[in-house]
C-alpha positions as CSV (number, residue, x, y, z in Angstrom):
1,L,0.0,0.0,0.0
2,A,2.8,2.4,0.8
3,G,4.5,1.6,-2.5
4,Y,1.3,2.2,-4.5
5,A,0.5,5.4,-2.6
6,A,4.1,6.7,-3.2
7,S,3.8,6.0,-6.9
8,L,0.5,7.9,-7.0
9,T,2.0,11.0,-5.4
10,V,4.9,10.9,-7.9
11,F,2.3,10.7,-10.7
12,A,0.4,13.6,-9.2
13,S,3.5,15.7,-8.9
14,F,4.0,15.5,-12.7
15,C,0.5,16.9,-13.2
16,M,1.2,20.0,-11.1
17,T,2.1,23.3,-12.6
18,T,3.2,25.3,-9.5
19,M,6.0,24.6,-7.1
20,L,4.3,24.7,-3.7
21,P,1.9,21.7,-4.2
22,L,4.7,19.9,-6.1
23,R,7.1,20.1,-3.1
24,V,4.3,19.0,-0.8
25,A,3.7,16.0,-3.0
26,A,7.4,15.3,-3.2
27,L,7.6,15.2,0.6
28,A,4.7,12.9,0.8
29,S,6.3,10.6,-1.7
30,N,9.6,10.6,0.3
31,V,7.8,9.5,3.4
32,L,5.8,6.8,1.6
33,F,8.8,5.5,-0.4
34,A,10.8,5.3,2.8
35,L,8.1,3.3,4.5
36,Y,7.9,1.0,1.4
37,G,11.7,0.5,1.5
38,W,11.6,-0.2,5.2
39,F,8.8,-2.8,5.2
40,D,10.1,-4.6,2.1
41,A,13.8,-4.3,3.0
42,L,14.5,-2.2,-0.1
43,Y,17.3,-0.3,1.6
44,P,18.6,1.7,-1.5
45,V,15.0,3.1,-1.8
46,L,14.9,3.9,1.9
47,I,18.3,5.6,1.9
48,L,17.5,7.6,-1.3
49,H,14.3,9.1,0.0
50,F,15.7,9.6,3.5
51,C,18.3,11.8,1.9
52,L,15.8,13.5,-0.4
53,F,13.4,14.5,2.4
54,P,15.6,17.3,3.9
55,V,16.3,18.6,0.3
56,N,12.6,18.9,-0.4
57,V,11.9,20.5,3.0
58,W,14.5,23.1,2.2
59,R,13.1,23.8,-1.2
60,L,9.6,24.1,0.3
61,V,10.9,26.6,2.8
62,Q,12.4,28.7,-0.1
63,V,9.1,28.6,-2.0
64,G,7.3,29.6,1.2
65,R,9.5,32.6,1.7
66,V,8.9,33.8,-1.8
67,I,5.1,33.4,-1.5
68,S,5.2,35.1,1.8
69,G,7.1,38.0,0.2
70,D,4.5,38.1,-2.5
71,R,1.7,38.6,0.1
72,K,3.6,41.2,2.1
73,N,4.4,43.3,-1.0
74,E,0.9,44.0,-2.3
75,A,2.1,47.2,-3.8
76,G,4.5,45.3,-6.1
77,L,7.6,46.1,-4.1
78,F,9.0,42.6,-4.5
79,D,12.2,41.7,-2.6
80,F,14.6,40.3,-5.2
81,T,16.8,38.8,-2.5
82,L,14.1,36.1,-2.1
83,L,15.2,34.9,-5.5
84,R,18.9,34.5,-4.4
85,P,18.8,30.7,-4.7
86,H,18.2,31.2,-8.5
87,M,20.8,34.0,-8.8
88,T,24.6,34.1,-9.1
89,E,26.8,36.7,-7.4
90,Y,28.7,38.9,-9.7
91,R,31.4,41.5,-8.7
92,L,32.4,44.5,-10.8
93,R,35.3,46.9,-10.1
94,Q,35.0,50.6,-10.4
95,G,35.3,51.7,-14.0
96,E,34.4,48.3,-15.5
97,T,31.6,48.0,-18.0
98,L,28.7,45.8,-17.1
99,F,27.4,45.8,-20.7
100,R,27.4,48.0,-23.8
101,L,24.6,49.4,-26.0
102,G,23.7,46.8,-28.6
103,D,25.2,43.8,-26.7
104,H,23.2,40.6,-26.7
105,A,21.1,40.5,-23.5
106,D,20.8,37.2,-21.7
107,V,20.9,38.2,-18.1
108,M,19.6,40.9,-15.7
109,F,21.1,42.1,-12.5
110,Y,20.1,43.1,-9.0
111,I,22.4,45.6,-7.2
112,V,23.4,44.4,-3.7
113,A,26.1,47.1,-3.1
114,G,27.8,49.8,-5.0
115,E,26.6,52.2,-7.7
116,L,26.2,51.9,-11.5
117,V,25.8,54.7,-14.1
118,V,23.8,54.5,-17.3
119,S,26.2,56.3,-19.7
120,E,23.6,57.5,-22.2
121,L,21.3,59.0,-19.6
122,G,23.8,59.9,-16.9
123,A,21.5,58.2,-14.4
124,N,22.8,56.5,-11.3
125,L,21.5,53.2,-10.0
126,G,22.2,52.0,-6.4
127,P,21.5,49.1,-4.0
128,G,18.0,47.6,-4.3
129,E,17.6,48.5,-8.0
130,V,17.6,46.2,-11.0
131,V,19.4,46.8,-14.4
132,G,19.4,44.9,-17.7
133,E,15.7,43.9,-17.5
134,M,14.8,45.8,-20.7
135,G,17.3,43.9,-22.8
136,I,16.0,40.4,-21.7
137,L,12.4,41.5,-22.4
138,A,13.0,43.1,-25.7
139,R,12.2,41.1,-28.8
140,N,15.6,41.6,-30.3
141,R,17.3,40.8,-27.0
142,R,19.8,43.7,-27.3
143,R,21.0,46.1,-24.6
144,T,19.4,49.5,-24.8
145,A,22.2,51.4,-23.0
146,T,25.8,51.1,-21.7
147,V,26.2,50.6,-17.9
148,V,29.4,51.2,-16.1
149,A,30.4,50.7,-12.5
150,K,30.8,54.1,-10.7
151,T,32.1,52.2,-7.6
152,D,33.0,48.6,-6.8
153,C,29.8,46.7,-7.0
154,I,28.3,43.4,-5.8
155,L,25.5,42.2,-8.1
156,L,23.2,39.2,-8.3
157,S,22.6,38.0,-11.9
158,L,19.5,36.2,-13.1
159,S,19.5,34.6,-16.5
160,A,16.7,35.4,-19.0
161,A,15.6,31.8,-19.1
162,K,15.3,31.6,-15.4
163,A,13.5,35.0,-15.3
164,R,10.9,33.8,-17.8
165,E,10.4,30.7,-15.7
166,L,9.9,32.7,-12.5
167,F,7.4,35.1,-14.2
168,F,4.8,32.3,-14.0
169,Q,5.6,31.2,-10.5
170,Y,5.8,34.6,-8.7
171,P,3.3,37.2,-9.9
172,A,4.8,39.9,-7.6
173,F,8.2,39.5,-9.4
174,T,6.5,40.1,-12.7
175,L,4.6,43.1,-11.3
176,R,7.8,44.6,-9.8
177,L,9.6,44.3,-13.2
178,L,6.6,45.9,-15.0
179,G,6.7,48.8,-12.5
180,V,10.5,49.3,-13.0
181,L,10.0,49.3,-16.8
182,T,7.1,51.8,-16.6
183,D,9.0,54.1,-14.3
184,R,12.0,54.1,-16.6
185,L,9.9,54.7,-19.7
186,I,8.3,57.7,-18.0
187,D,11.7,59.0,-17.0
188,N,12.9,58.7,-20.5
189,V,9.9,60.6,-21.9
190,R,10.4,63.3,-19.3
191,S,14.1,63.5,-20.1
192,G,13.3,63.9,-23.8
193,A,10.8,66.6,-23.0
194,L,13.3,68.5,-20.9
195,A,15.9,68.2,-23.6
196,G,13.5,69.9,-26.0
197,I,12.5,66.8,-28.0
198,P,9.0,67.4,-29.2
199,S,6.4,64.7,-28.4
200,P,4.5,63.2,-31.4
201,T,1.1,64.8,-31.6
202,P,-1.8,63.5,-33.7
203,Q,-2.4,65.3,-36.9
204,A,-5.7,65.8,-38.7
205,A,-6.1,63.6,-41.7
206,S,-6.2,65.1,-45.2
207,P,-9.4,65.0,-47.1
208,H,-7.9,62.2,-49.3
209,S,-6.6,60.1,-46.4
210,D,-8.2,56.8,-45.4
211,V,-7.2,57.4,-41.7
212,P,-9.8,59.5,-39.8
213,G,-8.5,62.5,-37.9
214,P,-8.9,63.0,-34.2
215,R,-12.3,63.7,-32.8
216,G,-13.3,66.1,-30.1
């Protein structure tokens, strides 16, 4: 019975689309397979699932922390450090270039310490901010600016592939990135207006045009 029940939980885990129930099912299968191995003297099975149990507990704790962070940050202020298990630490010395305009974009960064400067805009980015998210979301996957280290920096990098995977698991992460993108687009528009770049305005259509003009 333990063996059949364990097999059923494994089958159920393959039908799940989110991580929380999958980890719970994995823990249940670990317990049931361990019982199966004990009662039938299948010690390799017992040892395997005895070792897998703490691994699944730890992964469940990580998922729980991210979900808890989602609930606490209803305004979309997602804490990127919750994704640290999926990220890689990256260090940059003062004056080094993180990436250049037009480079292929396959990773985004979270600033843990230090300060970066966006060369084209003269904008400074500090701890708690993200950079490189536009490139991984753009259709051509190209960098939209050059970013240089103003000071020694500690960054956490997240690959584009992993970011796309996390979009579906953690809605608050997606909302945070959308908020960052929106704020930066607004800042770019304002910077253009301050620099005297005229904003496009709708023009009335000519009598021979197929496109109707604006209506009051």
